[in-house]
N, C-alpha and C positions, 0 to 999 in steps of 0.2 A: 507493500500500499503506499502511497505517495500523498505529499500535502502540496497542492497545486500552486502556496505563494512557496513556499522551501524550497521548491524545482527552481521558478522563475529565480525568487534573489540566489538563490546556490551561483546560479548560471553568471550571476549578475558580479558576484564574488571572485568568480574563480578565473573570468578577463573580462576586467572595469574598464579595460580601455578598447576594446574589442567594438564593433560596429552591432548594434543591437536590432534597432530599428530605423526606417528612410521610407521618408514620402515625399515626391517632390523636389528631389534631392537634397534633403531635410534632412541627416542624421543624429540618433540618437545613440551614444554609447551605453555599454551594461551599466558602467558606474553611473553616467547619468542617469539612466533609467530606474535606476536603485532609489538616487537620491529622490527623483521627482515622484517615485509611489510613495517614499515613504513618507516625505514633505509632505503630500495632497494627503495622507492620510491622519497625521497627522492638523492641518488645520481643518479637515473637517470634523474631528471629533474637539479640536477645539472650538467649532463653533455649532455642535449640540448635534451630531450624529452620533446616536449611540449603536449599542450593537446589538442586533436583532432588528433596526432598521431597513428598511424597502427602498431601496432608489428606482423608480420609472427609468430608464435609459435608453434616449435617443440617439445619440451622435454618431456619424458613418463612424468607422473604419477608418484609424487615424493614430496619430500619435497622442491624439487628447485623448480619445478615446481607450484605449489600451492602458496608459497611465491612469485615467481616471478609474478605470475597471477595477484594475486592478486597487488602486488603492481604495476603492470601499469594500472591497471585503477584506484588505487589510485591517479597515478601521472597525470590521467587524457587520458591515453593512450586508444588503443583499442588492445585488442585479438586477433587477425586472427588466429585461430587452423587448421593449416595446416598438410595434412595425407600423410608424403613423399610416402606411400603407392598404393595413386592412380594415380601412372604414371608419369613419365617428363611434357609430353605434358597437363593434367588434370590439375596437380601441378601449372605450368607457367597460363596456361587461369587463376588459381583462383588467384595470382598473380598479373596477370596485372590489374582483376578488382580491387581486395580490394585497390589495388594502399599502400602499406604501405613504412614505410619510416623506416623500423629499421628488424632487423629479430632478435630470439632468436632461438638458436640450440641448441644441444647436440656436444659436441668436435668431439661425434666421426661420426657424418654425416657427418659434417665439412670435415672429415679426409676420412668417405668414396665412396664422392661423390665430390672426386676432383682425378686430379694422377691419380696411379699408382690402388690406390684401386677401384678406378672409373671402370676401366677394366672388375678388377673380380669379383665387382657385377653384371656387366651389361652381363659376362660370366655364371653367374647363375642364371639370366632372371632377377634380379633385377634392375628396371631402376630410380634411382637417381637423380632430380635435384641439380645442381654446387650450394650447399648452399652459397658460397662464391661469386656468379656472378647471383645467377637468380632474385633479386633484385638491377638495377644498381643504383651506392650511400646510399647504404643503410650505416647502422648502427649495430653492431656485437653487439650483448649480447653471449656469450657459456658458459653452464656448463658443469664441467667434470673439467678435468686435460687437460691441453693445446699438441695438438696433431695438426701433420701437417694439412696441408688445412686448418686451422683455418687463416681466413684472419688479416692482418697488421692492427694491431689500435683497433682488436673487442677486448672487456671488459667483464672481465672472472665475472659471476656472484658472485664468491667468495670475489672480490675485490669492489663490490656494495655494501656489507654489512657495517653496520656502528655498534658502540659499543651503540652510545650514545642511550636512551631512546626517542624519537618523541613521544607526547600526538597526540591521533586518533582527529582528527576534523570532525564535523558532517557536511554535503552539502560543502564541498571544493571546494573552486574556478574552484579547477584546474579539477574536472570530478564531475560536477553534476550528480543530480541521474538521470532525462532523459537524459544525456549525452551516445551517445552508447558506450559501453563497452565490449561485446564481439559478435565477426563474426564466426558462422558455418556455414560452406557448407553443402550443403543437393544435389539433385541429380541435374541432367546435362549435356549437351556434352562440349567438351573443345568448343563450339561454342560458347555456351551460359549456362556456368557457373551460379547455383544460393545460393545465401548469403543470411541467416538467420543475422538478427541487434540486437542484445537486449540491453538493457541500464541496469545501476545497478536496476533502480524502477524496469523494468519486470523483472529481475533476482531474485533482492528481491522476490518482491511480490509470482514467482512461486515458489522457493524454500523455503521459509518460510510455503507458502500451504504444501509443500513438506514434511517438518521437523513436521507439526502438524498432518498431514494425518497421515503420520508412526507410529508418536508416537513415536521417539526417546526421549533418558533418559538420562538425565548428566550426565556426563561419564563413561555411556556403550560401552564399543569395538563396531565400526562397521568396519565391512570387508569390501573393494570396491576398485578398482582402478579408477570407474567411478567418475568423478568432478560432477555431476549432484547430486552423492549422500554423497559422501563426506561433502560437500559444507554444504549441510541443517546438515548432524550431527554438525559440526560444532558450527551451527546457535543455534543448540539446546543444544549446551555443552558438547556432547561425543564425545569419543577418536574415531578419524577416524584410522584404521587403512590399509594399503597401503599392498598389497602383492607383491613379487618382483619383478621389472620390470619382462614383456615377461611372467607369470606366469597364463598357461591359465585353468582354471577348467574345461574346456569341453576338453581339449587335454591331459592333462594330470593330473584326478581328483583323485589320486593318491600323491599326492604332496603335493594338496592343501587341501587335507585334514588333513596333520599334518599341518593347520594354523588356522581352526576349532575348535580345545579345547579354545584356546583361546580369541573367539568372542563370543559376547551376540547377535550380529544381523548378519546377513548376506546377501549381494546380490547378486542379480543371472541373467541372462537369461534364458530363460525357456531352451532353448538345453543345457547349463553348468549344471542346475540343476537336466537334466536325468542322464548326465553322474556320479556327484556325486551320486543320488540314484540309480544309480548302482553299485559301488565301493560299497556303503553300502551296498547294499545285500547281498554284498557278504565277508564280513564284519561287520558286526551289532553293535560286539563290540566296534567299531570306529567312532557311532552315538553320536553328539557333545550334548550339552544341549544349543540350543539354545533360547533363549528371543523371539527371531523375525525374520521372515525370509522374505525378499523385492523382487517381482518379478518383472520385467519389460523388454525393448526392444522387447518384442515381444509378441502376445496375451498369455493369462494364461490359458489352456485350461482344463476341470474337469478331465481326464482323469491322466494329473502330478499332481493335487490339490488332487485326492484319492490318489496317490503317497505319497508325502506331509503328508499327514493328517495323513497316517497310517506309516510312519518314526519316522515323529514329532507329537507326541499327544497333549503334552502339549506346542507347539508353537505361538506364535502369525503370521497370516501369513495375510501379505499385497500386493498386489497385483495394477500394476499402470498401468494405460492409459493417453498417454499423445502423444506428439510431437515434433520434434525442434521446431515451431514455440512458443508452447507454453506447460508448463509440469509443473506440471502435468493438467489434465484435469479432473480427475475421481481418486479414490482408494478406491479399493474392499477391503474389509474382508472378507478371504478366505472362511470361516465359511458357512459366508452369498452371498458367489458366489457359494458354492456346495448346499447352500440349493433352489437357484433357478431351477425352474422346466421351465419356460418359454420358448419358442423359443426365439435364437441369445446368445449373450453373455451378460452377465451382467458385468459391467466391472464399477461397485462401484458408489459410490455417488460426486455428479460435487463438485469441492472445492470451496470453499467461493470468491474465486476473477475471476470465468470464470462462466458467462453468455453463459449458452447453450438454441438453437432455433434448431426447424425441420424446415429446409425448403425444401421441395418439397422430402419429407423423407430423407435429407442429410442432417448431423449435423453441424449447423456453430455454434462458438465458437468467443467470445469477451470478453472482462477484463485488469483490468490492467500490464498480466504478459502476454500479447500476442506481440512478434516481429515484424519487421519487416522486408522486403525487399530491400537489399542495390541497388541501383540506380534503384528503381521501385518507383509507387509514393506510398504514406502511405496509408492504411487501415484499417478499424474501428472494422473487424470482420474475421474468417479466416474462408471456405466452406474446412471442414474436406477432400469430397472424401468419407467418411463412413456414409452408411446409419442405418439408428439410431431411438431410440423412449427415450422419458422423460419423467418419470412420476415425479413429484415432481422434486426432486434433483436426480434420481434413472435414470441412464443412461445404455440402451443395445442397443450392435451395432449390425447389421446384416453380413455385408460386407461392400464391396466395391459397390458403384455406378452406376458403369457398368459394372460389375464382375457376373455373379449366374449361374449355373447350374441345372439340376433337374434330383434329382436320386431317384423313387420311389415316395413317399409324404416328399421327404428331399430338402430342395433350401437350396446347399452349396455356398457358397460365397467363395471363393480361397483364397483372404484377409486376411481371419481369421486363413488359417493355412501355408499359403508357408513364411512369416518370420519363423514359427516356425522350420520347415523341414530345412528354411536355412541358422541356428544359428546350427545345427549340424558339428562335427568336418568334415574337409572335403568337405564339401559343398558348392560349389563357388555358385551354383546357381538351383533355383527350383520354379516352375513354372505348375501348374496344369489347365488343357484344358479338357471341355467336346467334347465326340466324340458323337453326337446325334445319336442314332439307326432309328428301320423304326417302333418303336412306341412312337416315341417323348421322351424318356427315353434318359439320360447322362452317358455314359462308362469315366468315373473318370480315365484321363491318368496320371500322375507326371515323368516330364520333369526334367532330374537333370543336373548338370554339375559338373562331380566332380575330387576331386582334393586329393588322401591318402585318399579313401574308396570308398568302392562298393557298390552298387546297394543291394544286400542281405544286406547287413549291415545297411542300412537305410531304407530295407524294415521288420527289426528284432527289428529296434526302432519305428518304427513310432506307432505302438499300446499305447505304453506309455506316445506318445504324445498330438494326434489327439483322436478326435470323432473316435468312430466305422463305425459310417456311414457314414464318409467321407472316410476310404481309399481307397486308389488309386487299382479301377480293374488292371490297370499294371504302370510297373514304367521303364521308359527307360531311358538309357544315352543319352545325346549328346552333341555336341562339343559345342554348345551355342547356347542362346533363341535370337528368331528372335528380333528384336527391330524396331520402326520407330519415325521420328518424329526429331525433334532436340533436344527434350528432353530425346530421347533413352528412351522411356517408351518399356513396352516388347508389342508385339504384338502376342495377345491371338489369333486373327482368324487366323494370318498364322503360331502357334504353332500347331493349332486345324487341319488343313490341312496340315500339313507335318507328324504330329501323327497317322491320317487317313490313 
């Protein structure tokens, strides 16, 4: 078991002069990272943040976000990740569940969610909660320059920094390793939002496993905007480089390519990597020399891996399988994954801190990295909903427990493919339905909710992303995907009825 803060601060102690984080050409060294985190933590406590206080957090990835998040946890608080893009009703429901006492947001969000700018945002289809008032009687911390809309009495992150170097202490009384450190919202309706609660210990254990399994090297540059990848890089002593805020490799791969020559390791979701590979196919001279490529966020399937191996023959590839509640569960070497010829999706070897077992075909996981749910009874293990088999430490997924279609001799589990398709630029939703024919086979129909792309563009992208045996027979655009129940899960039976 590992403690998140102890692991990060230990890296700061080992190599204080080494670069830790770079954004837009500005670099923070490990010693400076330590001093800022401990200084901001001390300032927060001096201004009234108490152990157990939750902080609604809406700051985009960058130096300010990393420093403030780690400082809140060090001070004994809990970071509550809040996405304003979820819509005002959902944002308010999640805020009510978390019951934060503090709000930390960018000054631009305060300005855009109040006064005349809020009306402009609404006319453009952007529903932002009023950050100044969404949490009654909250204390406020803002990053960036002061703008109209920032509440009176709000504290700037810049003013929280202290020049005095504070030495790190293990197991600080303000934040024991087992106390809650991070809350992340997952699926759920506005009536019943669902929140995952990680402790310093569960985060540290999982992210330490991540760093070890991926094999980060001290000093190498790791390009990602994902906190759950960047923190393991820091734990390993690597140099975390963040892309400029808002730069999306899936939507603007030509701009993202400018960052790759400086990177040793790249993290990408499959759909974003697909866009980068397509760009490199037309500009092979811009292919970077990467030491490692880390893939995650959606199933990583053979067609994409074959393209990766062709474009990056000397690059180590790691595919990560996990979930919000426990990350990672398993990590696969790209070549070992390509060599697998059995049924299902080989997702790698189960990491040391995870115990995996199969119950009636379903994968059940437990271990020190397992999170709990806010407001729900504690649990010692998690039923994943994934059909799987385990051979020693080798984990193979078959799909979701309740979804399976038959095409000829192929069993098709849509849960392996829908997340990949949904990650394509302009695809807001994707679902596969099986329409039975007269002989018991299934016509596969892909339903898409689109915004900024076309059915033809998605059809052209699929052969390089998903297995040929499951390419849809038909692709149709729909206004919305049918859902059911308080959890707003996809109603696949209703979708099949509509499509037939």
